mmCIF file as Biopython writes it, N, C-alpha, C and O atoms, coordinates in Angstrom:
data_model
#
loop_
_atom_site.group_PDB
_atom_site.id
_atom_site.type_symbol
_atom_site.label_atom_id
_atom_site.label_alt_id
_atom_site.label_comp_id
_atom_site.label_asym_id
_atom_site.label_entity_id
_atom_site.label_seq_id
_atom_site.pdbx_PDB_ins_code
_atom_site.Cartn_x
_atom_site.Cartn_y
_atom_site.Cartn_z
_atom_site.occupancy
_atom_site.B_iso_or_equiv
_atom_site.auth_seq_id
_atom_site.auth_asym_id
_atom_site.pdbx_PDB_model_num
ATOM 1   N N  . MET A ? 1  ? 186.658 35.828 187.808 1.0 0.0 1  A 1 
ATOM 2   C CA . MET A ? 1  ? 186.048 36.740 186.866 1.0 0.0 1  A 1 
ATOM 3   C C  . MET A ? 1  ? 186.250 36.208 185.451 1.0 0.0 1  A 1 
ATOM 4   O O  . MET A ? 1  ? 187.318 35.675 185.147 1.0 0.0 1  A 1 
ATOM 5   N N  . ASN A ? 2  ? 185.272 36.336 184.597 1.0 0.0 2  A 1 
ATOM 6   C CA . ASN A ? 2  ? 185.339 35.844 183.228 1.0 0.0 2  A 1 
ATOM 7   C C  . ASN A ? 2  ? 185.401 36.989 182.241 1.0 0.0 2  A 1 
ATOM 8   O O  . ASN A ? 2  ? 185.191 38.150 182.595 1.0 0.0 2  A 1 
ATOM 9   N N  . MET A ? 3  ? 185.693 36.645 180.996 1.0 0.0 3  A 1 
ATOM 10  C CA . MET A ? 3  ? 185.672 37.605 179.907 1.0 0.0 3  A 1 
ATOM 11  C C  . MET A ? 3  ? 184.935 36.971 178.741 1.0 0.0 3  A 1 
ATOM 12  O O  . MET A ? 3  ? 184.705 35.762 178.728 1.0 0.0 3  A 1 
ATOM 13  N N  . GLN A ? 4  ? 184.566 37.778 177.769 1.0 0.0 4  A 1 
ATOM 14  C CA . GLN A ? 4  ? 183.905 37.272 176.579 1.0 0.0 4  A 1 
ATOM 15  C C  . GLN A ? 4  ? 184.844 37.399 175.389 1.0 0.0 4  A 1 
ATOM 16  O O  . GLN A ? 4  ? 185.633 38.341 175.309 1.0 0.0 4  A 1 
ATOM 17  N N  . ALA A ? 5  ? 184.756 36.449 174.469 1.0 0.0 5  A 1 
ATOM 18  C CA . ALA A ? 5  ? 185.562 36.478 173.252 1.0 0.0 5  A 1 
ATOM 19  C C  . ALA A ? 5  ? 184.766 35.841 172.126 1.0 0.0 5  A 1 
ATOM 20  O O  . ALA A ? 5  ? 183.918 34.980 172.361 1.0 0.0 5  A 1 
ATOM 21  N N  . LEU A ? 6  ? 185.046 36.271 170.898 1.0 0.0 6  A 1 
ATOM 22  C CA . LEU A ? 6  ? 184.472 35.624 169.730 1.0 0.0 6  A 1 
ATOM 23  C C  . LEU A ? 6  ? 185.385 34.466 169.361 1.0 0.0 6  A 1 
ATOM 24  O O  . LEU A ? 6  ? 186.577 34.658 169.122 1.0 0.0 6  A 1 
ATOM 25  N N  . VAL A ? 7  ? 184.822 33.261 169.314 1.0 0.0 7  A 1 
ATOM 26  C CA . VAL A ? 7  ? 185.614 32.049 169.094 1.0 0.0 7  A 1 
ATOM 27  C C  . VAL A ? 7  ? 185.122 31.343 167.837 1.0 0.0 7  A 1 
ATOM 28  O O  . VAL A ? 7  ? 183.919 31.203 167.615 1.0 0.0 7  A 1 
ATOM 29  N N  . LEU A ? 8  ? 186.077 30.900 167.015 1.0 0.0 8  A 1 
ATOM 30  C CA . LEU A ? 8  ? 185.780 30.132 165.814 1.0 0.0 8  A 1 
ATOM 31  C C  . LEU A ? 8  ? 185.995 28.657 166.134 1.0 0.0 8  A 1 
ATOM 32  O O  . LEU A ? 8  ? 187.103 28.253 166.485 1.0 0.0 8  A 1 
ATOM 33  N N  . HIS A ? 9  ? 184.940 27.851 166.015 1.0 0.0 9  A 1 
ATOM 34  C CA . HIS A ? 9  ? 185.028 26.424 166.320 1.0 0.0 9  A 1 
ATOM 35  C C  . HIS A ? 9  ? 185.224 25.570 165.068 1.0 0.0 9  A 1 
ATOM 36  O O  . HIS A ? 9  ? 185.739 24.455 165.151 1.0 0.0 9  A 1 
ATOM 37  N N  . ARG A ? 10 ? 184.813 26.094 163.898 1.0 0.0 10 A 1 
ATOM 38  C CA . ARG A ? 10 ? 185.005 25.363 162.635 1.0 0.0 10 A 1 
ATOM 39  C C  . ARG A ? 10 ? 185.142 26.392 161.516 1.0 0.0 10 A 1 
ATOM 40  O O  . ARG A ? 10 ? 184.526 27.457 161.553 1.0 0.0 10 A 1 
ATOM 41  N N  . TYR A ? 11 ? 185.965 26.054 160.517 1.0 0.0 11 A 1 
ATOM 42  C CA . TYR A ? 11 ? 186.152 26.960 159.392 1.0 0.0 11 A 1 
ATOM 43  C C  . TYR A ? 11 ? 184.833 27.181 158.667 1.0 0.0 11 A 1 
ATOM 44  O O  . TYR A ? 11 ? 184.023 26.263 158.539 1.0 0.0 11 A 1 
ATOM 45  N N  . ASN A ? 12 ? 184.626 28.388 158.200 1.0 0.0 12 A 1 
ATOM 46  C CA . ASN A ? 12 ? 183.379 28.849 157.561 1.0 0.0 12 A 1 
ATOM 47  C C  . ASN A ? 12 ? 182.200 28.848 158.520 1.0 0.0 12 A 1 
ATOM 48  O O  . ASN A ? 12 ? 181.059 29.030 158.095 1.0 0.0 12 A 1 
ATOM 49  N N  . GLY A ? 13 ? 182.455 28.648 159.798 1.0 0.0 13 A 1 
ATOM 50  C CA . GLY A ? 13 ? 181.400 28.695 160.803 1.0 0.0 13 A 1 
ATOM 51  C C  . GLY A ? 13 ? 181.287 30.085 161.387 1.0 0.0 13 A 1 
ATOM 52  O O  . GLY A ? 13 ? 182.090 30.964 161.075 1.0 0.0 13 A 1 
ATOM 53  N N  . PRO A ? 14 ? 180.301 30.286 162.227 1.0 0.0 14 A 1 
ATOM 54  C CA . PRO A ? 14 ? 180.117 31.600 162.843 1.0 0.0 14 A 1 
ATOM 55  C C  . PRO A ? 14 ? 181.137 31.832 163.956 1.0 0.0 14 A 1 
ATOM 56  O O  . PRO A ? 14 ? 181.639 30.885 164.561 1.0 0.0 14 A 1 
ATOM 57  N N  . LEU A ? 15 ? 181.429 33.082 164.212 1.0 0.0 15 A 1 
ATOM 58  C CA . LEU A ? 15 ? 182.185 33.443 165.405 1.0 0.0 15 A 1 
ATOM 59  C C  . LEU A ? 15 ? 181.174 33.463 166.544 1.0 0.0 15 A 1 
ATOM 60  O O  . LEU A ? 15 ? 180.187 34.196 166.490 1.0 0.0 15 A 1 
ATOM 61  N N  . GLU A ? 16 ? 181.419 32.656 167.575 1.0 0.0 16 A 1 
ATOM 62  C CA . GLU A ? 16 ? 180.457 32.513 168.666 1.0 0.0 16 A 1 
ATOM 63  C C  . GLU A ? 16 ? 180.939 33.262 169.895 1.0 0.0 16 A 1 
ATOM 64  O O  . GLU A ? 16 ? 182.081 33.096 170.324 1.0 0.0 16 A 1 
ATOM 65  N N  . LEU A ? 17 ? 180.063 34.090 170.463 1.0 0.0 17 A 1 
ATOM 66  C CA . LEU A ? 17 ? 180.384 34.800 171.690 1.0 0.0 17 A 1 
ATOM 67  C C  . LEU A ? 17 ? 180.475 33.780 172.820 1.0 0.0 17 A 1 
ATOM 68  O O  . LEU A ? 17 ? 179.505 33.082 173.113 1.0 0.0 17 A 1 
ATOM 69  N N  . THR A ? 18 ? 181.644 33.696 173.452 1.0 0.0 18 A 1 
ATOM 70  C CA . THR A ? 18 ? 181.943 32.648 174.423 1.0 0.0 18 A 1 
ATOM 71  C C  . THR A ? 18 ? 182.518 33.249 175.694 1.0 0.0 18 A 1 
ATOM 72  O O  . THR A ? 18 ? 183.311 34.189 175.635 1.0 0.0 18 A 1 
ATOM 73  N N  . GLU A ? 19 ? 182.126 32.715 176.840 1.0 0.0 19 A 1 
ATOM 74  C CA . GLU A ? 19 ? 182.701 33.112 178.134 1.0 0.0 19 A 1 
ATOM 75  C C  . GLU A ? 19 ? 183.984 32.323 178.359 1.0 0.0 19 A 1 
ATOM 76  O O  . GLU A ? 19 ? 183.989 31.097 178.254 1.0 0.0 19 A 1 
ATOM 77  N N  . LEU A ? 20 ? 185.066 33.022 178.666 1.0 0.0 20 A 1 
ATOM 78  C CA . LEU A ? 20 ? 186.353 32.399 178.943 1.0 0.0 20 A 1 
ATOM 79  C C  . LEU A ? 20 ? 186.879 32.881 180.280 1.0 0.0 20 A 1 
ATOM 80  O O  . LEU A ? 20 ? 186.483 33.943 180.760 1.0 0.0 20 A 1 
ATOM 81  N N  . SER A ? 21 ? 187.758 32.116 180.879 1.0 0.0 21 A 1 
ATOM 82  C CA . SER A ? 21 ? 188.419 32.554 182.100 1.0 0.0 21 A 1 
ATOM 83  C C  . SER A ? 21 ? 189.334 33.725 181.777 1.0 0.0 21 A 1 
ATOM 84  O O  . SER A ? 21 ? 190.039 33.719 180.768 1.0 0.0 21 A 1 
ATOM 85  N N  . ARG A ? 22 ? 189.314 34.719 182.637 1.0 0.0 22 A 1 
ATOM 86  C CA . ARG A ? 22 ? 190.192 35.867 182.433 1.0 0.0 22 A 1 
ATOM 87  C C  . ARG A ? 22 ? 191.627 35.450 182.705 1.0 0.0 22 A 1 
ATOM 88  O O  . ARG A ? 22 ? 191.909 34.842 183.738 1.0 0.0 22 A 1 
ATOM 89  N N  . PRO A ? 23 ? 192.547 35.770 181.785 1.0 0.0 23 A 1 
ATOM 90  C CA . PRO A ? 23 ? 193.945 35.400 182.011 1.0 0.0 23 A 1 
ATOM 91  C C  . PRO A ? 23 ? 194.547 36.210 183.158 1.0 0.0 23 A 1 
ATOM 92  O O  . PRO A ? 23 ? 194.035 37.265 183.530 1.0 0.0 23 A 1 
ATOM 93  N N  . THR A ? 24 ? 195.625 35.702 183.700 1.0 0.0 24 A 1 
ATOM 94  C CA . THR A ? 24 ? 196.362 36.394 184.752 1.0 0.0 24 A 1 
ATOM 95  C C  . THR A ? 24 ? 197.662 36.913 184.162 1.0 0.0 24 A 1 
ATOM 96  O O  . THR A ? 24 ? 198.391 36.173 183.501 1.0 0.0 24 A 1 
ATOM 97  N N  . ALA A ? 25 ? 197.951 38.182 184.402 1.0 0.0 25 A 1 
ATOM 98  C CA . ALA A ? 25 ? 199.199 38.760 183.898 1.0 0.0 25 A 1 
ATOM 99  C C  . ALA A ? 25 ? 200.386 38.150 184.635 1.0 0.0 25 A 1 
ATOM 100 O O  . ALA A ? 25 ? 200.395 38.064 185.863 1.0 0.0 25 A 1 
ATOM 101 N N  . GLN A ? 26 ? 201.373 37.734 183.874 1.0 0.0 26 A 1 
ATOM 102 C CA . GLN A ? 26 ? 202.609 37.183 184.422 1.0 0.0 26 A 1 
ATOM 103 C C  . GLN A ? 26 ? 203.628 38.316 184.571 1.0 0.0 26 A 1 
ATOM 104 O O  . GLN A ? 26 ? 203.403 39.408 184.050 1.0 0.0 26 A 1 
ATOM 105 N N  . PRO A ? 27 ? 204.726 38.084 185.260 1.0 0.0 27 A 1 
ATOM 106 C CA . PRO A ? 27 ? 205.743 39.133 185.395 1.0 0.0 27 A 1 
ATOM 107 C C  . PRO A ? 27 ? 206.172 39.657 184.016 1.0 0.0 27 A 1 
ATOM 108 O O  . PRO A ? 27 ? 206.447 38.875 183.106 1.0 0.0 27 A 1 
ATOM 109 N N  . GLY A ? 28 ? 206.224 40.967 183.877 1.0 0.0 28 A 1 
ATOM 110 C CA . GLY A ? 28 ? 206.598 41.590 182.617 1.0 0.0 28 A 1 
ATOM 111 C C  . GLY A ? 28 ? 205.443 41.752 181.645 1.0 0.0 28 A 1 
ATOM 112 O O  . GLY A ? 28 ? 205.645 42.222 180.525 1.0 0.0 28 A 1 
ATOM 113 N N  . GLN A ? 29 ? 204.223 41.371 182.051 1.0 0.0 29 A 1 
ATOM 114 C CA . GLN A ? 29 ? 203.044 41.484 181.199 1.0 0.0 29 A 1 
ATOM 115 C C  . GLN A ? 29 ? 202.038 42.416 181.847 1.0 0.0 29 A 1 
ATOM 116 O O  . GLN A ? 29 ? 202.118 42.691 183.044 1.0 0.0 29 A 1 
ATOM 117 N N  . VAL A ? 30 ? 201.092 42.902 181.056 1.0 0.0 30 A 1 
ATOM 118 C CA . VAL A ? 30 ? 199.978 43.700 181.569 1.0 0.0 30 A 1 
ATOM 119 C C  . VAL A ? 30 ? 198.681 43.112 181.033 1.0 0.0 30 A 1 
ATOM 120 O O  . VAL A ? 30 ? 198.670 42.486 179.973 1.0 0.0 30 A 1 
ATOM 121 N N  . LEU A ? 31 ? 197.616 43.310 181.744 1.0 0.0 31 A 1 
ATOM 122 C CA . LEU A ? 31 ? 196.294 42.880 181.320 1.0 0.0 31 A 1 
ATOM 123 C C  . LEU A ? 31 ? 195.500 44.148 181.032 1.0 0.0 31 A 1 
ATOM 124 O O  . LEU A ? 31 ? 195.389 45.021 181.893 1.0 0.0 31 A 1 
ATOM 125 N N  . VAL A ? 32 ? 194.948 44.254 179.825 1.0 0.0 32 A 1 
ATOM 126 C CA . VAL A ? 32 ? 194.202 45.452 179.447 1.0 0.0 32 A 1 
ATOM 127 C C  . VAL A ? 32 ? 192.736 45.108 179.228 1.0 0.0 32 A 1 
ATOM 128 O O  . VAL A ? 32 ? 192.401 43.977 178.875 1.0 0.0 32 A 1 
ATOM 129 N N  . ARG A ? 33 ? 191.879 46.073 179.436 1.0 0.0 33 A 1 
ATOM 130 C CA . ARG A ? 33 ? 190.437 45.908 179.177 1.0 0.0 33 A 1 
ATOM 131 C C  . ARG A ? 33 ? 190.154 46.488 177.800 1.0 0.0 33 A 1 
ATOM 132 O O  . ARG A ? 33 ? 190.483 47.642 177.529 1.0 0.0 33 A 1 
ATOM 133 N N  . ILE A ? 34 ? 189.549 45.696 176.938 1.0 0.0 34 A 1 
ATOM 134 C CA . ILE A ? 34 ? 189.199 46.125 175.592 1.0 0.0 34 A 1 
ATOM 135 C C  . ILE A ? 34 ? 187.736 46.556 175.597 1.0 0.0 34 A 1 
ATOM 136 O O  . ILE A ? 34 ? 186.856 45.798 176.005 1.0 0.0 34 A 1 
ATOM 137 N N  . LYS A ? 35 ? 187.490 47.765 175.144 1.0 0.0 35 A 1 
ATOM 138 C CA . LYS A ? 35 ? 186.114 48.267 175.074 1.0 0.0 35 A 1 
ATOM 139 C C  . LYS A ? 35 ? 185.491 48.033 173.702 1.0 0.0 35 A 1 
ATOM 140 O O  . LYS A ? 35 ? 184.272 47.911 173.591 1.0 0.0 35 A 1 
ATOM 141 N N  . ALA A ? 36 ? 186.315 47.970 172.655 1.0 0.0 36 A 1 
ATOM 142 C CA . ALA A ? 36 ? 185.819 47.742 171.298 1.0 0.0 36 A 1 
ATOM 143 C C  . ALA A ? 36 ? 186.931 47.104 170.481 1.0 0.0 36 A 1 
ATOM 144 O O  . ALA A ? 36 ? 188.112 47.327 170.747 1.0 0.0 36 A 1 
ATOM 145 N N  . SER A ? 37 ? 186.555 46.317 169.494 1.0 0.0 37 A 1 
ATOM 146 C CA . SER A ? 37 ? 187.536 45.705 168.606 1.0 0.0 37 A 1 
ATOM 147 C C  . SER A ? 37 ? 186.902 45.530 167.233 1.0 0.0 37 A 1 
ATOM 148 O O  . SER A ? 37 ? 185.707 45.767 167.056 1.0 0.0 37 A 1 
ATOM 149 N N  . GLY A ? 38 ? 187.694 45.123 166.285 1.0 0.0 38 A 1 
ATOM 150 C CA . GLY A ? 38 ? 187.197 44.911 164.936 1.0 0.0 38 A 1 
ATOM 151 C C  . GLY A ? 38 ? 187.930 43.759 164.279 1.0 0.0 38 A 1 
ATOM 152 O O  . GLY A ? 38 ? 188.912 43.241 164.809 1.0 0.0 38 A 1 
ATOM 153 N N  . LEU A ? 39 ? 187.439 43.372 163.127 1.0 0.0 39 A 1 
ATOM 154 C CA . LEU A ? 39 ? 188.075 42.314 162.344 1.0 0.0 39 A 1 
ATOM 155 C C  . LEU A ? 39 ? 188.663 42.941 161.089 1.0 0.0 39 A 1 
ATOM 156 O O  . LEU A ? 39 ? 188.123 43.910 160.553 1.0 0.0 39 A 1 
ATOM 157 N N  . ASN A ? 40 ? 189.763 42.384 160.631 1.0 0.0 40 A 1 
ATOM 158 C CA . ASN A ? 40 ? 190.378 42.876 159.399 1.0 0.0 40 A 1 
ATOM 159 C C  . ASN A ? 40 ? 190.288 41.797 158.327 1.0 0.0 40 A 1 
ATOM 160 O O  . ASN A ? 40 ? 189.842 40.686 158.615 1.0 0.0 40 A 1 
ATOM 161 N N  . PRO A ? 41 ? 190.705 42.100 157.087 1.0 0.0 41 A 1 
ATOM 162 C CA . PRO A ? 41 ? 190.589 41.103 156.016 1.0 0.0 41 A 1 
ATOM 163 C C  . PRO A ? 41 ? 191.293 39.782 156.316 1.0 0.0 41 A 1 
ATOM 164 O O  . PRO A ? 41 ? 190.795 38.732 155.909 1.0 0.0 41 A 1 
ATOM 165 N N  . LEU A ? 42 ? 192.422 39.790 157.006 1.0 0.0 42 A 1 
ATOM 166 C CA . LEU A ? 42 ? 193.086 38.534 157.350 1.0 0.0 42 A 1 
ATOM 167 C C  . LEU A ? 42 ? 192.213 37.681 158.271 1.0 0.0 42 A 1 
ATOM 168 O O  . LEU A ? 42 ? 192.191 36.458 158.134 1.0 0.0 42 A 1 
ATOM 169 N N  . ASP A ? 43 ? 191.497 38.305 159.203 1.0 0.0 43 A 1 
ATOM 170 C CA . ASP A ? 43 ? 190.594 37.556 160.085 1.0 0.0 43 A 1 
ATOM 171 C C  . ASP A ? 43 ? 189.532 36.817 159.275 1.0 0.0 43 A 1 
ATOM 172 O O  . ASP A ? 43 ? 189.196 35.678 159.598 1.0 0.0 43 A 1 
ATOM 173 N N  . THR A ? 44 ? 189.003 37.443 158.236 1.0 0.0 44 A 1 
ATOM 174 C CA . THR A ? 44 ? 187.976 36.763 157.434 1.0 0.0 44 A 1 
ATOM 175 C C  . THR A ? 44 ? 188.579 35.614 156.630 1.0 0.0 44 A 1 
ATOM 176 O O  . THR A ? 44 ? 187.912 34.603 156.408 1.0 0.0 44 A 1 
ATOM 177 N N  . LYS A ? 45 ? 189.838 35.755 156.188 1.0 0.0 45 A 1 
ATOM 178 C CA . LYS A ? 45 ? 190.506 34.650 155.484 1.0 0.0 45 A 1 
ATOM 179 C C  . LYS A ? 45 ? 190.785 33.492 156.438 1.0 0.0 45 A 1 
ATOM 180 O O  . LYS A ? 45 ? 190.618 32.331 156.065 1.0 0.0 45 A 1 
ATOM 181 N N  . ILE A ? 46 ? 191.206 33.794 157.656 1.0 0.0 46 A 1 
ATOM 182 C CA . ILE A ? 46 ? 191.432 32.740 158.656 1.0 0.0 46 A 1 
ATOM 183 C C  . ILE A ? 46 ? 190.129 32.015 158.940 1.0 0.0 46 A 1 
ATOM 184 O O  . ILE A ? 46 ? 190.107 30.786 159.010 1.0 0.0 46 A 1 
ATOM 185 N N  . ARG A ? 47 ? 189.027 32.770 159.108 1.0 0.0 47 A 1 
ATOM 186 C CA . ARG A ? 47 ? 187.718 32.171 159.377 1.0 0.0 47 A 1 
ATOM 187 C C  . ARG A ? 47 ? 187.307 31.226 158.251 1.0 0.0 47 A 1 
ATOM 188 O O  . ARG A ? 47 ? 186.705 30.182 158.505 1.0 0.0 47 A 1 
ATOM 189 N N  . ALA A ? 48 ? 187.630 31.588 157.006 1.0 0.0 48 A 1 
ATOM 190 C CA . ALA A ? 48 ? 187.269 30.768 155.852 1.0 0.0 48 A 1 
ATOM 191 C C  . ALA A ? 48 ? 188.247 29.613 155.630 1.0 0.0 48 A 1 
ATOM 192 O O  . ALA A ? 48 ? 188.001 28.755 154.782 1.0 0.0 48 A 1 
ATOM 193 N N  . GLY A ? 49 ? 189.368 29.580 156.392 1.0 0.0 49 A 1 
ATOM 194 C CA . GLY A ? 49 ? 190.363 28.537 156.204 1.0 0.0 49 A 1 
ATOM 195 C C  . GLY A ? 49 ? 191.210 28.760 154.960 1.0 0.0 49 A 1 
ATOM 196 O O  . GLY A ? 49 ? 191.781 27.812 154.421 1.0 0.0 49 A 1 
ATOM 197 N N  . LYS A ? 50 ? 191.298 30.012 154.498 1.0 0.0 50 A 1 
ATOM 198 C CA . LYS A ? 50 ? 192.021 30.333 153.260 1.0 0.0 50 A 1 
ATOM 199 C C  . LYS A ? 50 ? 193.244 31.196 153.526 1.0 0.0 50 A 1 
ATOM 200 O O  . LYS A ? 50 ? 193.611 32.029 152.697 1.0 0.0 50 A 1 
ATOM 201 N N  . ALA A ? 51 ? 193.869 31.003 154.666 1.0 0.0 51 A 1 
ATOM 202 C CA . ALA A ? 51 ? 195.075 31.761 155.010 1.0 0.0 51 A 1 
ATOM 203 C C  . ALA A ? 51 ? 196.134 30.787 155.502 1.0 0.0 51 A 1 
ATOM 204 O O  . ALA A ? 51 ? 196.423 30.743 156.698 1.0 0.0 51 A 1 
ATOM 205 N N  . PRO A ? 52 ? 196.729 29.988 154.579 1.0 0.0 52 A 1 
ATOM 206 C CA . PRO A ? 52 ? 197.695 28.980 155.015 1.0 0.0 52 A 1 
ATOM 207 C C  . PRO A ? 52 ? 198.911 29.580 155.735 1.0 0.0 52 A 1 
ATOM 208 O O  . PRO A ? 52 ? 199.552 28.900 156.536 1.0 0.0 52 A 1 
ATOM 209 N N  . HIS A ? 53 ? 199.227 30.839 155.455 1.0 0.0 53 A 1 
ATOM 210 C CA . HIS A ? 53 ? 200.357 31.495 156.112 1.0 0.0 53 A 1 
ATOM 211 C C  . HIS A ? 53 ? 200.012 31.935 157.537 1.0 0.0 53 A 1 
ATOM 212 O O  . HIS A ? 53 ? 200.894 32.344 158.291 1.0 0.0 53 A 1 
ATOM 213 N N  . ALA A ? 54 ? 198.741 31.852 157.900 1.0 0.0 54 A 1 
ATOM 214 C CA . ALA A ? 54 ? 198.316 32.259 159.237 1.0 0.0 54 A 1 
ATOM 215 C C  . ALA A ? 54 ? 197.373 31.210 159.819 1.0 0.0 54 A 1 
ATOM 216 O O  . ALA A ? 54 ? 196.321 31.552 160.360 1.0 0.0 54 A 1 
ATOM 217 N N  . CYS A ? 55 ? 197.744 29.944 159.713 1.0 0.0 55 A 1 
ATOM 218 C CA . CYS A ? 55 ? 196.898 28.845 160.188 1.0 0.0 55 A 1 
ATOM 219 C C  . CYS A ? 55 ? 196.662 28.958 161.693 1.0 0.0 55 A 1 
ATOM 220 O O  . CYS A ? 55 ? 197.573 29.276 162.458 1.0 0.0 55 A 1 
ATOM 221 N N  . GLN A ? 56 ? 195.448 28.698 162.091 1.0 0.0 56 A 1 
ATOM 222 C CA . GLN A ? 56 ? 195.067 28.703 163.499 1.0 0.0 56 A 1 
ATOM 223 C C  . GLN A ? 56 ? 194.540 27.328 163.866 1.0 0.0 56 A 1 
ATOM 224 O O  . GLN A ? 56 ? 193.776 26.728 163.109 1.0 0.0 56 A 1 
ATOM 225 N N  . ARG A ? 57 ? 194.941 26.835 165.011 1.0 0.0 57 A 1 
ATOM 226 C CA . ARG A ? 57 ? 194.332 25.595 165.519 1.0 0.0 57 A 1 
ATOM 227 C C  . ARG A ? 57 ? 192.990 25.969 166.113 1.0 0.0 57 A 1 
ATOM 228 O O  . ARG A ? 57 ? 192.868 26.969 166.821 1.0 0.0 57 A 1 
ATOM 229 N N  . LEU A ? 58 ? 191.991 25.166 165.823 1.0 0.0 58 A 1 
ATOM 230 C CA . LEU A ? 58 ? 190.647 25.436 166.321 1.0 0.0 58 A 1 
ATOM 231 C C  . LEU A ? 58 ? 190.381 24.688 167.608 1.0 0.0 58 A 1 
ATOM 232 O O  . LEU A ? 58 ? 190.897 23.583 167.775 1.0 0.0 58 A 1 
ATOM 233 N N  . PRO A ? 59 ? 189.619 25.223 168.508 1.0 0.0 59 A 1 
ATOM 234 C CA . PRO A ? 59 ? 188.972 26.531 168.424 1.0 0.0 59 A 1 
ATOM 235 C C  . PRO A ? 59 ? 189.984 27.664 168.555 1.0 0.0 59 A 1 
ATOM 236 O O  . PRO A ? 59 ? 191.002 27.539 169.235 1.0 0.0 59 A 1 
ATOM 237 N N  . ALA A ? 60 ? 189.675 28.769 167.888 1.0 0.0 60 A 1 
ATOM 238 C CA . ALA A ? 60 ? 190.558 29.935 167.896 1.0 0.0 60 A 1 
ATOM 239 C C  . ALA A ? 60 ? 189.746 31.173 168.225 1.0 0.0 60 A 1 
ATOM 240 O O  . ALA A ? 60 ? 188.613 31.322 167.768 1.0 0.0 60 A 1 
ATOM 241 N N  . GLY A ? 61 ? 190.322 32.050 169.009 1.0 0.0 61 A 1 
ATOM 242 C CA . GLY A ? 61 ? 189.686 33.306 169.351 1.0 0.0 61 A 1 
ATOM 243 C C  . GLY A ? 61 ? 190.341 34.435 168.598 1.0 0.0 61 A 1 
ATOM 244 O O  . GLY A ? 61 ? 191.554 34.430 168.390 1.0 0.0 61 A 1 
ATOM 245 N N  . THR A ? 62 ? 189.546 35.403 168.186 1.0 0.0 62 A 1 
ATOM 246 C CA . THR A ? 62 ? 190.097 36.546 167.485 1.0 0.0 62 A 1 
ATOM 247 C C  . THR A ? 62 ? 190.880 37.406 168.477 1.0 0.0 62 A 1 
ATOM 248 O O  . THR A ? 62 ? 190.360 37.803 169.520 1.0 0.0 62 A 1 
ATOM 249 N N  . GLY A ? 63 ? 192.125 37.682 168.135 1.0 0.0 63 A 1 
ATOM 250 C CA . GLY A ? 63 ? 192.956 38.538 168.971 1.0 0.0 63 A 1 
ATOM 251 C C  . GLY A ? 63 ? 193.480 37.899 170.247 1.0 0.0 63 A 1 
ATOM 252 O O  . GLY A ? 63 ? 194.080 38.584 171.075 1.0 0.0 63 A 1 
ATOM 253 N N  . LEU A ? 64 ? 193.267 36.602 170.419 1.0 0.0 64 A 1 
ATOM 254 C CA . LEU A ? 64 ? 193.756 35.953 171.645 1.0 0.0 64 A 1 
ATOM 255 C C  . LEU A ? 64 ? 195.140 35.414 171.445 1.0 0.0 64 A 1 
ATOM 256 O O  . LEU A ? 64 ? 195.716 34.834 172.365 1.0 0.0 64 A 1 
#
């Protein structure tokens, strides 16, 4: 089974809806289904590459 996620492949680029493999919950973890999500101001700074305190290796998924 797959899931969808918004993935950033390059700074200042679009967030692309991408199919990913659904993760498997490990012992002590739970897997939840998200029905809705949003972006906050830090997400837009990360997308622009202007958040050195929150650097992400690309490709990066929001909330992953």
